[in-house]
MARZA-438259 format. One record per residue (C-alpha): residue number from 1; residue in three letters; x, y, z. Coordinates in nm, 4 decimals, decimal comma. Example, Ala and Ser with C-alpha at 12.3 -4.5 7.8 and 13.67 -1.06 7.14 Angstrom:
<atoms>
+-----+------+----------+----------+----------+
| seq | type |        x |        y |        z |
+-----+------+----------+----------+----------+
|   1 |  ALA |   1,2300 |  -0,4500 |   0,7800 |
|   2 |  SER |   1,3670 |  -0,1060 |   0,7140 |
+-----+------+----------+----------+----------+
</atoms>
This chain:
<atoms>
+-----+------+----------+----------+----------+
| seq | type |        x |        y |        z |
+-----+------+----------+----------+----------+
|   1 |  MET |   8,8408 |  12,9469 |   9,1541 |
|   2 |  GLY |   9,1242 |  12,9266 |   9,4277 |
|   3 |  ASN |   9,2489 |  12,6187 |   9,5825 |
|   4 |  ASN |   8,9192 |  12,3996 |   9,5212 |
|   5 |  GLY |   9,0063 |  12,3985 |   9,1766 |
|   6 |  ILE |   9,3387 |  12,2615 |   9,2335 |
|   7 |  LEU |   9,2057 |  11,9982 |   9,4804 |
|   8 |  ASN |   8,9112 |  11,8924 |   9,2658 |
|   9 |  GLY |   9,1882 |  11,8408 |   8,9796 |
|  10 |  TRP |   9,3793 |  11,5967 |   9,2093 |
|  11 |  LYS |   9,0625 |  11,4321 |   9,3294 |
|  12 |  GLU |   8,9414 |  11,3651 |   8,9587 |
|  13 |  LYS |   9,2993 |  11,2275 |   8,8886 |
|  14 |  LEU |   9,2875 |  10,9969 |   9,1669 |
|  15 |  ASN |   8,9229 |  10,8693 |   9,0825 |
|  16 |  ASN |   9,0235 |  10,8052 |   8,7494 |
|  17 |  ILE |   9,3060 |  10,5710 |   8,8545 |
|  18 |  GLY |   9,0657 |  10,4171 |   9,0779 |
|  19 |  PHE |   9,2820 |  10,4542 |   9,3848 |
|  20 |  ILE |   9,0080 |  10,5884 |   9,6254 |
|  21 |  ARG |   8,7749 |  10,3058 |   9,5320 |
|  22 |  GLN |   9,0497 |  10,0700 |   9,5776 |
|  23 |  VAL |   9,1083 |  10,2124 |   9,9341 |
|  24 |  ARG |   8,7245 |  10,2119 |  10,0147 |
|  25 |  GLU |   8,7185 |   9,8330 |   9,9109 |
|  26 |  ILE |   8,9910 |   9,7388 |  10,1347 |
|  27 |  ASN |   8,8785 |   9,9386 |  10,4435 |
|  28 |  LYS |   8,5212 |   9,8063 |  10,3935 |
|  29 |  ARG |   8,6724 |   9,4640 |  10,3834 |
|  30 |  TYR |   8,8598 |   9,4858 |  10,6903 |
|  31 |  SER |   8,6428 |   9,7020 |  10,8941 |
|  32 |  LYS |   8,5339 |   9,4376 |  11,1099 |
|  33 |  PRO |   8,7864 |   9,1741 |  11,2861 |
|  34 |  LYS |   8,7373 |   8,8131 |  11,1624 |
|  35 |  ILE |   8,8979 |   8,6787 |  11,4696 |
|  36 |  LYS |   8,7549 |   8,6445 |  11,8368 |
|  37 |  MET |   8,9464 |   8,7983 |  12,0977 |
|  38 |  THR |   8,9565 |   8,6942 |  12,4614 |
|  39 |  PRO |   8,8827 |   8,9772 |  12,7269 |
|  40 |  MET |   9,2603 |   8,9232 |  12,8384 |
|  41 |  VAL |   9,3777 |   9,0099 |  12,4722 |
|  42 |  LYS |   9,1348 |   9,3121 |  12,4796 |
|  43 |  TYR |   9,2829 |   9,4336 |  12,7975 |
|  44 |  ALA |   9,6366 |   9,3724 |  12,6799 |
|  45 |  LEU |   9,5768 |   9,5780 |  12,3770 |
|  46 |  LEU |   9,3815 |   9,8673 |  12,5708 |
|  47 |  PHE |   9,7281 |   9,8509 |  12,7937 |
|  48 |  LEU |   9,9409 |   9,8926 |  12,4961 |
|  49 |  GLN |   9,7209 |  10,1913 |  12,3543 |
|  50 |  ILE |   9,7542 |  10,3980 |  12,6940 |
|  51 |  TYR |  10,1096 |  10,2980 |  12,7284 |
|  52 |  LEU |  10,1799 |  10,4352 |  12,3786 |
|  53 |  ILE |  10,0100 |  10,7492 |  12,4405 |
|  54 |  VAL |  10,2001 |  10,7883 |  12,7749 |
|  55 |  LEU |  10,4931 |  10,7659 |  12,5836 |
|  56 |  ILE |  10,4188 |  10,9989 |  12,3201 |
|  57 |  LEU |  10,3164 |  11,2520 |  12,6078 |
|  58 |  LEU |  10,6411 |  11,1989 |  12,7761 |
|  59 |  LEU |  10,8369 |  11,2457 |  12,4525 |
|  60 |  GLY |  10,6394 |  11,5955 |  12,3839 |
|  61 |  LEU |  10,7257 |  11,7085 |  12,7575 |
|  62 |  LYS |  11,0853 |  11,6120 |  12,7048 |
|  63 |  PHE |  11,0788 |  11,8247 |  12,3783 |
|  64 |  TYR |  10,9052 |  12,1186 |  12,5531 |
|  65 |  MET |  11,1718 |  12,0960 |  12,8106 |
|  66 |  ILE |  11,4691 |  12,0906 |  12,6038 |
|  67 |  ILE |  11,3157 |  12,3853 |  12,3933 |
|  68 |  HIS |  11,1978 |  12,6039 |  12,6794 |
|  69 |  GLY |  11,4574 |  12,5099 |  12,9211 |
|  70 |  GLY |  11,2405 |  12,3489 |  13,1932 |
|  71 |  LEU |  10,8944 |  12,3246 |  13,3001 |
|  72 |  THR |  10,9281 |  12,6517 |  13,5191 |
|  73 |  GLY |  11,0174 |  12,8629 |  13,2204 |
|  74 |  VAL |  11,3598 |  12,9680 |  13,3594 |
|  75 |  SER |  11,6207 |  12,9436 |  13,0903 |
|  76 |  PRO |  11,9920 |  12,8287 |  13,2047 |
+-----+------+----------+----------+----------+
</atoms>
């Protein structure tokens, strides 16, 4: 049976609780925005999204540099 039996058991338990059904109802209810956004707001949100991705990439680069001693691969 393997891991599928364990996972199926958890899925059944969650379905019995109704958790997944509730989550799907909430996701369906809020899948489409109910407010109108101006183009400026859309651009601002896009900019913030790109900015967040850049910050995460910089954080990853910093982590890599700390672990490996820089971009050249030469350890101090």
